[in-house]
Structures are given as structure tokens and as C-alpha cells.
N, C-alpha and C positions, 0 to 999 in steps of 0.2 A: 531627496530625501533622506538618503541616505540605509534605508530597509531593506531590508536581504531575506531573502525564504527557501532555504535549502532541500529542495529536492528529489527523488531516486534515480528519476531519469526524465527522458524527455524524447523529442525530435522535431523537427525543422516546417516538417510537412508540406504542404497542407493539407487540411489544416495543422495547424502548429500545435503539438500533444504533448502533455507535462504527464509522469506517472507517479503513484508513491507504490509501494512494490510489500507485500504482507502474505506470505506462503502458508502460513496457515489454514488445513482442516480440517473439515469439520465444527460440531459445537464450538463457540468462542465460551472462556470460562475465565474467571478473577477480574481484572485491566484491560484485555483484550480489545473487548467493547469500546471504551475509552480510545485506544491508543486507535482503531479506526476511525474513528467519531475527531480527533487531531490530525489522521492525514488526511481527510477529507478538509477540515477548515483548510490548511497549512495550504491547499493544490489552489482553493478558491483566494487567496491570499496571493499564492504565488500568481495565478490567470491574472489577477486584478495590479499587480508591477506590473509583470511583464507586458501584456496584452489589455490596457486601460482598454480598450474596446469591446473585450472578450471574446473573439475570435479566438479560443483556441478549444481542445479539447483534451478533456480531462478522466485520467485513467486510475480505478481505485479495484475497480472489482472486475475480474474479465472472468468468464471459463478456458479450461485449462483442455491439454484433449489427456484423454485415460490413462493415459503409460506417465503422465507425468504428475496427476496430481497423484496417482498410485505410488508414485518416487515418494513423493513428497509423503504422505500417508505413514509409508514406513519408515520416514529417516524420525518425527514426530513419535512413533511409536518407541524407536530404538534412545531417542531423549528425553523421554518422556519423564518427571519430574515423581521420587515416590520418598515420603517422610522413612529417614529409617526407626524402624521399633527401639523401645528404649529396653 
């Protein structure tokens, strides 16, 4: 019907896998929870379009090895936004 959904990644399987990537570690702030919810709905829509029978694994949140988690947390600290003093 002309519908399309863009996702971050996938694999042929079996089972086929559809994935959205979100690298943040720690407590979510601001609109971050909304992003995760939108990504979850996007994955459900993509599965319905590509696999009408629902036979695809959806990945949104996965456990990462400690060294990768530490690297992401370190990058988040370097990128932390701070309001400039007036």
C-alpha cells in the first residue's frame, strides 16, 4: 500500500530480526523516554509491514558487555550539556 518504516538494523535470521539502536546508559531525562516509546512502536509497525504473520524478533534494549557500557558512559560524560552561566 506504499507504507514504509525505516529502522536502524536487522538480520535475515531465522528468526528475522528488526532493531532500533539507542546507546544511552543510565536514567532517562527529558524526552528520552518518548524516543524509546516511539522506537518500540516503529518496530511493531515494521514487523507488521515486513512480516504479516509476526515471525520476527524485535530488539530495542539489550544488555551490553561491561567494557562497552563503560565506554558509552564515558562518552556521555564528555558530551554532557550544561547551561552557560549568565
